[in-house]
N, C-alpha and C positions, 0 to 999 in steps of 0.2 A: 791632165790625164790624157793618155794616148790610146786611141782605138786600135785593136789588133785586126779587126775585121772578121774575127772568128766568132761563130754563133754555135752554141750547143743547146740541146734540149735537156730538160730535167726528166729523169726517168721516174718510174713508178715508186721508187724508194727515196726520191728527192735528191738523187745524185747527179752530178755532172762530171764529165771527163775533161781533165786539163790536157790540151794537146801536147805532144812530145816536145815541140819547139819551145813552148813556155816552160815545161819542166826542165829542159836542158838549160835554157837561158837563166833561170832562177835556181839552178842546181837543186831541184826537188827530187829526192830519191824515195823509193818505196819505204814507207814507215816514217818519213819525216812528218813533223807536226806543222799545221798551218793555222794561223790565227785568223779569225773572222771578225771584221769590223763593219759597221754601217755608218753612212754619212748621207743624211736625207734619203734620197731614193737609190743610193748606191750600196752595193755589197763589195767589200774590199777584202781580198785575201792577202796574207803576208806570211812568209816563211817564219815560223816560230824560232826565236833565238833567246836562250836563257840569258838573263842579265842579273847582275849583282843587286840585291835589295838595298844596299847602302849607297853605292856610287853609280850604278847603272852600267858599269862596264860589262862587255860580253867576252872579255879575254880571261882565260884560265878560270872559268866558273865551275864550281863544284856544288853538289847538293848536300845540305846538312839539315836534318829534321824537316824535310819538305820545303826548304828554302834554298835559294841560290845565293852564293857568296863567292866573290873573286879572291884569288890568292893574296892580293895586296891588302884587302880589308881583313881577311882572315889573319894575316900576319900582324896587322895593326891591333886587332882584338887580342891576339896572343902576347902583344907587347914586344914584338921583334922588330 
């Protein structure tokens, strides 16, 4: 893990601001979802990316009944 040297304070509502440099580097835009993980004493943020529930692919993923499925698996299910 690499330190950025950036320190931010948590505000009264529990929020922190991600610096513009990090948002640009990781292509985070307004409205993007971020996953939150913990590992011992660490809090890890990761840009959320939908993946297929069957194969784990993130290519051509669509939502069906609140689940994510890729085009290849959808075609396999359809028998194509």
